[in-house]
DSSP file (Angstrom, degrees, kcal/mol; ACC not computed):
  #  RESIDUE AA STRUCTURE BP1 BP2  ACC     N-H-->O    O-->H-N    N-H-->O    O-->H-N    TCO  KAPPA ALPHA  PHI   PSI    X-CA   Y-CA   Z-CA
    1    1 A Q              0   0    0      0, 0.0     2,-0.5     0, 0.0   105,-0.0   0.000 360.0 360.0 360.0 128.0   21.5  144.1   32.7
    2    2 A V        -     0   0    0     24,-0.1     2,-0.4    95,-0.1   105,-0.2  -0.879 360.0-167.5-106.8 129.1   23.0  146.9   30.7
    3    3 A Q        -     0   0    0     -2,-0.5    22,-1.8   103,-0.1     2,-0.5  -0.946   5.1-160.2-112.1 135.9   26.1  148.7   31.8
    4    4 A L  E     -A   24   0A   0    103,-0.5     2,-0.4    -2,-0.4   105,-0.4  -0.943   3.0-167.7-115.4 139.6   27.2  152.1   30.1
    5    5 A V  E     -A   23   0A   0     18,-1.5    18,-2.3    -2,-0.5     2,-0.2  -0.990   8.6-160.0-128.0 114.1   30.7  153.2   30.3
    6    6 A E  E     +A   22   0A   0     -2,-0.4     2,-0.3    16,-0.2    16,-0.2  -0.619  14.8 167.2 -99.8 152.1   31.4  156.8   29.3
    7    7 A S  E     +A   21   0A   0     14,-2.1    14,-2.6    -2,-0.2   104,-0.1  -0.969  41.5  67.4-153.7 166.2   34.9  158.4   28.2
    8    8 A G        +     0   0    0     -2,-0.3    11,-0.4     1,-0.3    14,-0.0   0.350  60.2 127.6 111.3 -13.2   36.1  161.5   26.6
    9    9 A G        +     0   0    0     12,-0.1     2,-0.3     9,-0.1    -1,-0.3  -0.150  24.3 117.3 -78.5 171.9   35.4  164.3   29.0
   10   10 A G  E     -d  113   0B   0    102,-0.9   104,-2.5   101,-0.1     2,-0.4  -0.977  63.4 -50.9 156.9-166.9   38.0  166.7   30.2
   11   11 A L  E     +d  114   0B   0     -2,-0.3     2,-0.3   102,-0.2   104,-0.2  -0.804  52.1 168.8-109.2 136.2   39.0  170.4   30.2
   12   12 A V  E     -d  115   0B   0    102,-2.3   104,-2.2    -2,-0.4     2,-0.1  -0.991  33.8-109.0-151.0 147.0   39.0  172.5   26.9
   13   13 A Q  E >   -d  116   0B   0     -2,-0.3     3,-2.8   102,-0.2    72,-0.2  -0.381  52.4 -81.1 -72.3 149.8   39.3  176.1   26.0
   14   14 A A  T 3  S+     0   0    0    102,-2.2    72,-0.2     1,-0.3    -1,-0.2  -0.259 122.7  29.2 -47.3 136.9   36.2  178.0   24.6
   15   15 A G  T 3  S+     0   0    0     70,-3.6    69,-0.6     1,-0.3    -1,-0.3   0.342  99.0 120.4  93.6 -12.2   36.0  177.2   20.9
   16   16 A G    <   -     0   0    0     -3,-2.8    69,-2.8    69,-0.3     2,-0.3  -0.133  54.9-125.7 -81.8 177.1   37.6  173.8   21.4
   17   17 A T        +     0   0    0     66,-0.2     2,-0.3    67,-0.2    66,-0.2  -0.918  21.3 179.1-128.3 154.7   36.2  170.3   20.6
   18   18 A L  E     - B   0  82A   0     64,-2.2    64,-3.0    -2,-0.3     2,-0.5  -0.979  16.0-148.5-144.5 159.7   35.7  167.1   22.5
   19   19 A R  E     - B   0  81A   0    -11,-0.4     2,-0.4    -2,-0.3    62,-0.2  -0.998  13.8-158.1-128.6 126.2   34.2  163.7   21.5
   20   20 A L  E     - B   0  80A   0     60,-2.7    60,-2.4    -2,-0.5     2,-0.4  -0.813   6.8-161.2 -97.0 147.1   32.4  161.7   24.2
   21   21 A S  E     -AB   7  79A   0    -14,-2.6   -14,-2.1    -2,-0.4     2,-0.3  -0.913   9.3-171.7-123.6 151.2   32.0  158.0   23.9
   22   22 A C  E     -AB   6  78A   0     56,-1.1    56,-2.3    -2,-0.4     2,-0.4  -0.929   6.3-166.5-147.4 121.1   29.6  155.6   25.6
   23   23 A T  E     -AB   5  77A   0    -18,-2.3   -18,-1.5    -2,-0.3     2,-0.3  -0.935   7.7-156.0-115.3 135.1   29.9  151.9   25.3
   24   24 A A  E     -A    4   0A   0     52,-2.8   -20,-0.2    -2,-0.4     2,-0.2  -0.764   3.5-149.5-111.7 143.1   27.1  149.7   26.3
   25   25 A S        +     0   0    0    -22,-1.8   -22,-0.1    -2,-0.3    51,-0.0  -0.610  59.0  48.8-100.4 178.3   27.2  146.0   27.4
   26   26 A G  S    S-     0   0    0     -2,-0.2     3,-0.3   -24,-0.1   -24,-0.1  -0.112  85.8 -71.1  83.0 174.7   24.3  143.6   26.8
   27   27 A S  S    S+     0   0    0      1,-0.2    -2,-0.0     2,-0.1     0, 0.0  -0.215  98.3  51.9 -98.1-171.9   22.2  142.9   23.8
   28   28 A S    >   +     0   0    0      1,-0.1     3,-0.5    71,-0.1    72,-0.4   0.643  64.4 133.7  59.1  21.3   19.4  144.9   21.9
   29   29 A F  G >   +     0   0    0     -3,-0.3     3,-2.0     1,-0.2    -2,-0.1   0.961  68.1  53.9 -61.5 -49.4   21.7  148.0   21.6
   30   30 A S  G 3  S+     0   0    0      1,-0.3    -1,-0.2    43,-0.2    43,-0.1   0.706 110.4  47.0 -60.2 -25.6   20.9  148.4   18.0
   31   31 A L  G <  S+     0   0    0     -3,-0.5     2,-0.4    69,-0.1    -1,-0.3   0.327  97.1  92.8 -98.3   8.5   17.1  148.5   18.7
   32   32 A S  S <  S-     0   0    0     -3,-2.0     2,-0.2    -4,-0.3    67,-0.2  -0.742  73.4-124.1-100.3 142.0   17.4  150.9   21.6
   33   33 A A  E     -E   98   0B   0     65,-1.2    65,-3.4    -2,-0.4     2,-0.4  -0.601  30.5-158.9 -81.6 151.0   17.1  154.7   21.6
   34   34 A L  E     +EF  97  51B   0     17,-2.8    17,-2.4    -2,-0.2     2,-0.3  -0.967  11.7 179.6-134.4 149.4   20.0  156.7   23.1
   35   35 A G  E     -EF  96  50B   0     61,-2.4    61,-2.4    -2,-0.4     2,-0.4  -0.953  22.9-137.2-145.4 158.3   20.6  160.0   24.5
   36   36 A W  E     +EF  95  49B   0     13,-3.1    12,-2.8    -2,-0.3    13,-1.7  -0.989  26.8 177.9-117.5 127.9   23.1  162.5   26.0
   37   37 A Y  E     -EF  94  47B   0     57,-3.1    57,-3.5    -2,-0.4     2,-0.3  -0.865  10.2-157.2-122.3 159.8   22.1  164.6   29.0
   38   38 A R  E     -EF  93  46B   0      8,-2.4     8,-3.5    -2,-0.3     2,-0.3  -0.970   4.7-166.7-139.9 162.1   24.0  167.0   31.0
   39   39 A Q  E     -E   92   0B   0     53,-1.7    53,-2.8    -2,-0.3     6,-0.1  -0.996   5.5-163.6-147.0 137.2   23.7  168.4   34.6
   40   40 A V    >   -     0   0    0     -2,-0.3     3,-1.7     4,-0.3    51,-0.1  -0.795  46.0 -81.4-107.0 160.0   25.1  171.3   36.5
   41   41 A P  T 3  S+     0   0    0      0, 0.0     3,-0.1     0, 0.0    -1,-0.0  -0.427 116.1  14.3 -65.5 135.6   25.1  171.6   40.3
   42   42 A G  T 3  S+     0   0    0      1,-0.3     2,-0.3    -2,-0.1    -3,-0.0   0.420 112.7  90.5  90.5  -2.9   21.8  172.9   41.5
   43   43 A K  S <  S-     0   0    0     -3,-1.7    -1,-0.3     1,-0.0     2,-0.2  -0.796  79.4 -96.6-125.2 161.9   20.0  172.4   38.2
   44   44 A Q        -     0   0    0     -2,-0.3    -4,-0.3     1,-0.1     2,-0.1  -0.507  44.7 -98.1 -75.9 151.0   17.9  169.6   36.6
   45   45 A R        -     0   0    0     -2,-0.2     2,-0.4    -6,-0.1    -6,-0.2  -0.449  47.2-157.0 -61.6 137.2   19.4  167.1   34.3
   46   46 A E  E     -F   38   0B   0     -8,-3.5    -8,-2.4    -2,-0.1     2,-0.4  -0.940  18.1-111.4-127.7 148.2   18.6  168.2   30.7
   47   47 A L  E     +F   37   0B   0     -2,-0.4   -10,-0.3   -10,-0.2     3,-0.1  -0.606  30.1 176.4 -79.1 127.4   18.4  166.4   27.5
   48   48 A V  E     -     0   0B   0    -12,-2.8    12,-2.1     1,-0.4     2,-0.3   0.819  62.8 -27.4 -83.8 -48.8   21.2  167.4   25.0
   49   49 A T  E     -FG  36  59B   0    -13,-1.7   -13,-3.1    10,-0.2    -1,-0.4  -0.965  54.6-162.9-170.3 156.8   20.5  165.1   22.2
   50   50 A G  E     -FG  35  58B   0      8,-1.7     8,-1.8    -2,-0.3     2,-0.4  -0.968   3.0-161.7-147.2 162.9   19.0  161.8   21.2
   51   51 A I  E     -FG  34  57B   0    -17,-2.4   -17,-2.8    -2,-0.3     6,-0.2  -0.960  15.3-138.1-152.9 129.8   18.9  159.2   18.5
   52   52 A T    >   -     0   0    0      4,-2.7     3,-1.9    -2,-0.4   -19,-0.1  -0.185  34.8 -99.3 -77.5 172.2   16.6  156.5   17.7
   53   53 A A  T 3  S+     0   0    0      1,-0.3   -21,-0.1   -22,-0.2    -1,-0.1   0.810 127.9  53.0 -59.5 -29.2   17.2  152.9   16.6
   54   54 A G  T 3  S-     0   0    0    -23,-0.1    -1,-0.3     2,-0.1    -2,-0.1   0.150 122.9-106.3-103.2  28.6   16.3  154.2   13.1
   55   55 A Q    <   +     0   0    0     -3,-1.9     2,-0.2     1,-0.3    -2,-0.1   0.487  67.1 149.2  76.5   9.8   19.0  157.1   13.3
   56   56 A T        -     0   0    0      1,-0.0    -4,-2.7    -5,-0.0     2,-0.3  -0.579  30.0-161.6 -66.6 136.9   16.4  160.0   13.8
   57   57 A T  E     -G   51   0B   0     -6,-0.2     2,-0.3    -2,-0.2    -6,-0.2  -0.904  16.9-171.5-124.5 152.7   18.1  162.6   15.8
   58   58 A N  E     -G   50   0B   0     -8,-1.8    -8,-1.7    -2,-0.3     2,-0.3  -0.979   8.3-162.9-141.5 147.6   17.0  165.7   18.0
   59   59 A Y  E     -G   49   0B   0     -2,-0.3   -10,-0.2   -10,-0.2     2,-0.2  -0.960  25.5-108.6-133.6 151.8   18.9  168.4   19.6
   60   60 A A    >>  -     0   0    0    -12,-2.1     3,-1.7    -2,-0.3     4,-1.0  -0.590  36.4-120.0 -74.2 146.8   18.5  171.0   22.3
   61   61 A D  T 34 S+     0   0    0      1,-0.3     3,-0.3     2,-0.2    -1,-0.1   0.804 111.1  62.5 -67.4 -32.2   18.3  174.4   20.7
   62   62 A S  T 34 S+     0   0    0      1,-0.2    -1,-0.3     3,-0.0   -14,-0.1   0.661 113.7  33.6 -72.1 -15.4   21.4  175.5   22.8
   63   63 A V  T X> S+     0   0    0     -3,-1.7     3,-2.7   -15,-0.2     4,-1.6   0.569  83.4 128.4-117.2 -10.5   23.6  172.9   21.0
   64   64 A K  T 3< S+     0   0    0     -4,-1.0     4,-0.1    -3,-0.3    -3,-0.0  -0.148  81.4  13.8 -48.5 133.2   22.0  172.8   17.5
   65   65 A G  T 34 S+     0   0    0      2,-0.4    -1,-0.3     1,-0.1     3,-0.1   0.298 126.0  59.6  86.7 -14.7   24.8  173.2   14.8
   66   66 A R  T <4 S+     0   0    0     -3,-2.7    17,-2.5     1,-0.2     2,-0.4   0.694  97.6  52.8-123.2 -25.7   27.6  172.6   17.2
   67   67 A F  E  <  -C   82   0A   0     -4,-1.6     2,-0.4    15,-0.2    -2,-0.4  -0.833  59.8-166.2-111.7 147.5   27.0  169.0   18.7
   68   68 A T  E     -C   81   0A   0     13,-2.6    13,-2.9    -2,-0.4     2,-0.3  -0.977   5.4-157.9-132.7 122.5   26.5  165.8   16.8
   69   69 A I  E     +C   80   0A   0     -2,-0.4     2,-0.3    11,-0.2    11,-0.2  -0.717  21.1 162.7 -89.7 151.7   25.3  162.5   18.0
   70   70 A S  E     -C   79   0A   0      9,-1.4     9,-3.0    -2,-0.3     2,-0.4  -0.976  19.6-148.8-157.6 159.2   26.0  159.3   16.1
   71   71 A R  E     -C   78   0A   0     -2,-0.3     2,-0.4     7,-0.3     7,-0.3  -0.966   7.5-156.6-134.6 150.9   26.0  155.6   16.9
   72   72 A D  E > > -C   77   0A   0      5,-3.4     5,-1.9    -2,-0.4     3,-1.6  -0.888   7.1-171.7-131.7 105.9   27.9  152.5   15.9
   73   73 A N  G > 5S+     0   0    0     -2,-0.4     3,-0.5     1,-0.3   -43,-0.2   0.769  82.8  61.4 -64.8 -29.7   25.9  149.4   16.4
   74   74 A A  G 3 5S+     0   0    0      1,-0.2    -1,-0.3    -3,-0.1    -2,-0.0   0.642 113.6  35.7 -66.6 -16.9   28.7  147.2   15.6
   75   75 A K  G < 5S-     0   0    0     -3,-1.6    -1,-0.2     2,-0.2    -2,-0.2   0.312 103.5-126.8-124.4   2.9   30.6  148.5   18.5
   76   76 A N  T < 5 +     0   0    0     -3,-0.5   -52,-2.8    -4,-0.5     2,-0.3   0.873  69.5 131.1  51.8  42.6   27.5  149.1   20.9
   77   77 A T  E   < -BC  23  72A   0     -5,-1.9    -5,-3.4   -54,-0.2     2,-0.4  -0.942  45.9-162.4-127.0 146.9   28.8  152.7   21.2
   78   78 A V  E     -BC  22  71A   0    -56,-2.3   -56,-1.1    -2,-0.3     2,-0.3  -0.977  17.4-155.7-122.3 138.7   27.1  156.2   20.9
   79   79 A Y  E     -BC  21  70A   0     -9,-3.0    -9,-1.4    -2,-0.4     2,-0.4  -0.761  12.5-157.1-113.2 157.1   29.3  159.3   20.4
   80   80 A L  E     -BC  20  69A   0    -60,-2.4   -60,-2.7    -2,-0.3     2,-0.6  -0.911   9.8-163.7-129.0 110.7   28.8  163.0   21.1
   81   81 A Q  E     -BC  19  68A   0    -13,-2.9   -13,-2.6    -2,-0.4     2,-0.6  -0.852   8.5-166.3 -95.6 124.1   30.9  165.2   19.0
   82   82 A M  E     +BC  18  67A   0    -64,-3.0   -64,-2.2    -2,-0.6     2,-0.3  -0.928   9.7 176.7-120.3 116.1   31.0  168.6   20.5
   83   83 A N        +     0   0    0    -17,-2.5   -66,-0.2    -2,-0.6   -67,-0.1  -0.729  60.1  18.4-114.7 164.2   32.3  171.6   18.6
   84   84 A S  S    S-     0   0    0    -69,-0.6    -1,-0.2    -2,-0.3   -68,-0.2   0.874  85.4-158.6  48.0  46.1   32.7  175.2   19.1
   85   85 A L        -     0   0    0    -69,-2.8   -70,-3.6    -3,-0.3   -69,-0.3  -0.157   8.1-157.6 -68.9 152.0   32.3  174.6   22.9
   86   86 A K    >   -     0   0    0    -72,-0.2     3,-3.1   -71,-0.1     4,-0.3  -0.895  31.2-111.1-123.3 151.4   31.2  177.4   25.2
   87   87 A P  G >  S+     0   0    0      0, 0.0     3,-2.1     0, 0.0    28,-0.4   0.875 117.0  63.7 -49.3 -33.4   31.7  177.9   28.9
   88   88 A E  G 3  S+     0   0    0      1,-0.3    -3,-0.0    -3,-0.0     0, 0.0   0.570  89.2  70.3 -72.8  -6.0   28.0  177.4   29.4
   89   89 A D  G <   +     0   0    0     -3,-3.1    -1,-0.3    26,-0.1     2,-0.2   0.485  69.5 119.2 -82.6  -2.9   28.5  173.9   28.1
   90   90 A T    <   +     0   0    0     -3,-2.1     2,-0.3    -4,-0.3    24,-0.2  -0.490  40.5 105.6 -69.9 130.6   30.3  172.9   31.3
   91   91 A A  E    S- H   0 113B   0     22,-1.5    22,-2.2    -2,-0.2     2,-0.6  -0.941  75.6 -76.0 178.9 166.9   28.4  170.1   33.0
   92   92 A V  E     -EH  39 112B   0    -53,-2.8   -53,-1.7    -2,-0.3     2,-0.3  -0.854  46.3-147.0 -86.6 125.9   28.5  166.5   33.7
   93   93 A Y  E     -EH  38 111B   0     18,-3.0    18,-2.0    -2,-0.6     2,-0.4  -0.729  16.1-173.4 -99.5 135.8   27.5  164.7   30.7
   94   94 A Y  E     -E   37   0B   0    -57,-3.5   -57,-3.1    -2,-0.3     2,-0.3  -0.984  15.5-142.5-128.6 134.3   25.6  161.3   31.0
   95   95 A C  E     -E   36   0B   0     -2,-0.4    13,-2.0   -59,-0.2     2,-0.4  -0.748  18.1-161.4 -90.7 150.8   24.6  158.9   28.3
   96   96 A Q  E     -EI  35 107B   0    -61,-2.4   -61,-2.4    -2,-0.3     2,-0.4  -0.983   9.0-161.6-131.3 139.6   21.3  157.1   28.5
   97   97 A L  E     -EI  34 106B   0      9,-2.6     9,-2.8    -2,-0.4     2,-0.7  -0.979   8.2-154.9-121.8 133.4   20.0  154.0   26.8
   98   98 A N  E     -EI  33 105B   0    -65,-3.4   -65,-1.2    -2,-0.4     7,-0.2  -0.924  31.8-134.4-106.2 105.9   16.2  153.3   26.6
   99   99 A A     >  -     0   0    0      5,-2.8     4,-3.0    -2,-0.7     5,-0.2  -0.343  20.1-100.2 -75.0 140.1   16.2  149.5   26.3
  100  100 A W  T  4 S-     0   0    0    -72,-0.4   -69,-0.1     2,-0.2   -68,-0.1  -0.904  93.9  -1.1 -98.9 135.9   14.0  147.7   23.8
  101  101 A P  T  4 S+     0   0    0      0, 0.0    -1,-0.2     0, 0.0    -2,-0.0  -0.990 131.6  51.8 -91.8 -10.7   11.4  146.3   24.4
  102  102 A S  T  4 S-     0   0    0      1,-0.1    -2,-0.2     2,-0.1     3,-0.1   0.792  85.2-141.9 -61.5 -29.7   11.2  147.0   28.1
  103  103 A G     <  +     0   0    0     -4,-3.0    -3,-0.1     1,-0.2    -1,-0.1   0.509  44.6 154.0  75.2   0.5   11.7  150.7   27.9
  104  104 A Y        -     0   0    0     -5,-0.2    -5,-2.8    -6,-0.1     2,-0.5  -0.336  40.1-130.1 -64.2 140.8   13.8  150.7   31.0
  105  105 A E  E     -I   98   0B   0     -7,-0.2     2,-0.4    -3,-0.1    -7,-0.2  -0.762  20.4-165.5-101.3 140.8   16.3  153.4   31.1
  106  106 A Y  E     -I   97   0B   0     -9,-2.8    -9,-2.6    -2,-0.5     2,-0.3  -0.938   5.6-156.4-121.3 146.0   20.0  153.0   31.9
  107  107 A W  E     -I   96   0B   0     -2,-0.4  -103,-0.5   -11,-0.2   -11,-0.2  -0.872  11.2-131.4-122.7 150.1   22.5  155.7   32.7
  108  108 A G        -     0   0    0    -13,-2.0  -103,-0.1    -2,-0.3     3,-0.1  -0.379  36.8-102.0 -84.0 169.6   26.3  155.9   32.4
  109  109 A Q        -     0   0    0   -105,-0.4   -15,-0.1     1,-0.2  -104,-0.1   0.643  62.6-110.9 -70.5 -21.9   28.4  157.1   35.4
  110  110 A G        -     0   0    0    -15,-0.1     2,-0.3     1,-0.1   -16,-0.2   0.043  22.5-136.2  97.2 144.9   28.8  160.6   34.0
  111  111 A T  E     - H   0  93B   0    -18,-2.0   -18,-3.0    -3,-0.1     2,-0.2  -0.984  21.2-119.3-147.8 134.6   31.8  162.3   32.7
  112  112 A Q  E     - H   0  92B   0     -2,-0.3  -102,-0.9   -20,-0.2     2,-0.4  -0.508  22.3-169.8 -83.4 139.4   32.9  165.9   33.5
  113  113 A V  E     -dH  10  91B   0    -22,-2.2   -22,-1.5  -104,-0.2     2,-0.5  -0.990   6.5-175.3-123.0 127.7   33.2  168.5   30.6
  114  114 A T  E     -d   11   0B   0   -104,-2.5  -102,-2.3    -2,-0.4     2,-0.5  -0.996   4.8-169.1-131.2 126.3   34.9  171.9   31.6
  115  115 A V  E     -d   12   0B   0     -2,-0.5  -102,-0.2   -28,-0.4     2,-0.2  -0.965  10.8-153.4-118.5 114.7   35.1  174.7   29.1
  116  116 A S  E      d   13   0B   0   -104,-2.2  -102,-2.2    -2,-0.5    -2,-0.0  -0.567 360.0 360.0 -91.4 151.1   37.2  177.6   30.1
  117  117 A A              0   0    0     -2,-0.2    -1,-0.1  -104,-0.2  -104,-0.1   0.484 360.0 360.0 -74.9 360.0   36.8  181.0   28.9
């Protein structure tokens, strides 16, 4: 059983920065793919960014050049550095772990990010 605990959300002005963290319990973290998603009320959860076990990353077009995902396998933690934040980045952000070898998906509880204009 894997548990994901997120932290780092909050209120920030447009143009500001935030860093989200997500720490996982359990083993096989270093072999698992990780991702950050976000959701606003009334809309589907969308992928923001992901990182594979081999450190390959991908980003939604809306955050390219502004957000950076990274992982620290020694700490079982994945980070989302968010720069140049915009009001449209306001959402609940969730981290996701795609466990190896089962492929089962685990989710964090979500952390609110609010960007004021």
